[in-house]
C-alpha positions, -999 to +999 in steps of 0.1 A: +000+000+000+022+028-012+014+063+001+019+078-034+037+109-021+073+098-020+095+099+011+093+128+035+121+154+035+135+173+064+116+205+070+107+230+097+073+213+101+074+185+127+077+150+113+044+138+127+026+167+109+044+157+077+033+121+082-003+133+090-004+154+058+006+123+037-021+103+054-046+130+047-036+129+010-041+091+010-076+096+024-085+124+000-072+106-031-090+074-022-059+053-016-072+049+019-109+043+013-137+048+039-139+018+062-104+005+052-084-010+081-049+004+082-017-016+089-003-016+124+019+012+137+051-008+131+043-013+094+032+023+089+063+035+105+084+015+081+063+027+051+066+063+061+102+061+072+096+075+107+095+061+143+064+044+158+061+073+182+058+097+152+032+075+135+012+072+168+011+110+171+001+114+134-027+089+138-039+106+170-040+139+151-062+124+124-084+107+149-090+141+166-101+155+133-126+126+129-107+111+098-098+079+116-113+057+143-094+035+166-109+007+188-094-023+207-095-054+185-103-035+154-072-014+149-073+019+130-100+024+104-107+052+079-138+070+092-170+067+073-197+094+074-231+082+084-264+098+073-271+108+109-237+125+112-241+143+080-275+157+089-264+169+124-231+183+113-240+200+080-278+208+081-286+237+104-323+245+099-343+245+131-379+253+139-390+281+163-384+257+193-349+249+183-357+214+170-339+202+139-360+202+107-353+169+090-353+175+052-367+151+027-365+152-011-395+165-029-381+166-065-347+160-081-330+166-114-295+152-123-276+166-153-243+177-166-235+214-167-209+237-181-186+254-156-192+291-148-165+316-139-171+307-102-166+270-110-134+276-130-120+295-100-125+264-079-116+237-105-093+251-133-094+229-164-126+212-155-148+209-186-180+193-171-198+194-138-222+170-122-252+191-113-279+182-088-311+203-084-333+193-055-363+207-038-365+196-002-394+195+022-398+193+059-430+183+078-449+181+045-441+216+032-414+229+008-383+240+027-354+247+003-342+247-033-307+232-035-283+236-065-252+215-063-221+212-086-193+187-084-162+184-106-166+154-129-128+149-128-129+140-091-158+116-097-141+099-126-108+090-111-092+124-109-088+133-146-107+163-159-131+151-187-127+115-176-154+089-180-184+095-158-220+086-163-250+101-145-262+079-116-298+067-117-320+087-093-334+092-069-303+099-048-303+093-011-316+120+012-282+127+027-257+132+000-223+133+018-223+096+028-234+088-008-205+108-022-181+090+001-194+055-007-199+060-044-170+083-054-146+080-024-152+117-019-150+127+018-162+161+028-148+173+061-150+211+060-169+239+043-171+277+040-206+293+039-219+328+033-255+338+040-276+365+024-312+377+024-326+376-012-359+378-030-371+347-049-367+348-087-395+335-107-377+302-112-370+298-075-405+308-066-420+283-089-398+255-075-408+264-039-445+271-046-444+307-035-449+341-051-420+358-069-400+382-046-408+361-015-380+365+010-354+337+010-323+329+029-294+322+004-266+299+017-235+297-005-214+268+004-180+255-008-171+221+006-136+206+010-120+172+012-095+163+040-066+177+020-084+211+017-093+208-019-127+221-030-150+193-041-185+208-040-202+241-047-237+245-034-264+272-034-294+267-011-325+289-009-345+285+022-380+297+029-377+320+059-411+312+074-402+274+074-374+277+100-343+295+111-306+288+104-289+280+137-251+280+143-232+274+176-198+290+180-171+284+205-136+297+212 
């Protein structure tokens, strides 16, 4: 199981961080797939050319980030995102009593799309994107319109313009575990920007409301463990359906 990054070189960065960075690249590239059991610390130390203590510290750093799980008798395993984890970690709509609104698909369209200027900034050289358009509901009423784009090159083995066919729908309710299982695409971080907007005629029709109805726009860019962008998402939420809740800590 080659790490695919070559041997580590002396640098100002501590060796355990260098080892951790190489491990993260292995996870992001799919060399270490979700659910895969890793070799023992002795074998990893030999593979990476460092001490067992360094490997142990690197593994601990990745475990703290939720990228690996370790348990007696099972060894070290590449973490797999469950549907429940994805919902609680990445979906933040709550009702007026603070309870999570569990979204369900109402309609869905899968297609290829041509990259825009914003897409080229994220994925230079990418010629096609996998586009998902979903209307989601909660408690029987429309909640949000979601527009999602992913680079085909990452879904087709890492080569822009590579072979990729549209999956047969409908897709699962929670997409991040699906991306991980189907494409080896792990999403571990994201940037979001929120804005108040008025519904366009297209958005209004999708959500069953009048044009110019107030919406909450959430612009999201999602990243893999290596910090590379792997998803661009625009979500438009009906503001009378719930509130966007975020908890912050120092």
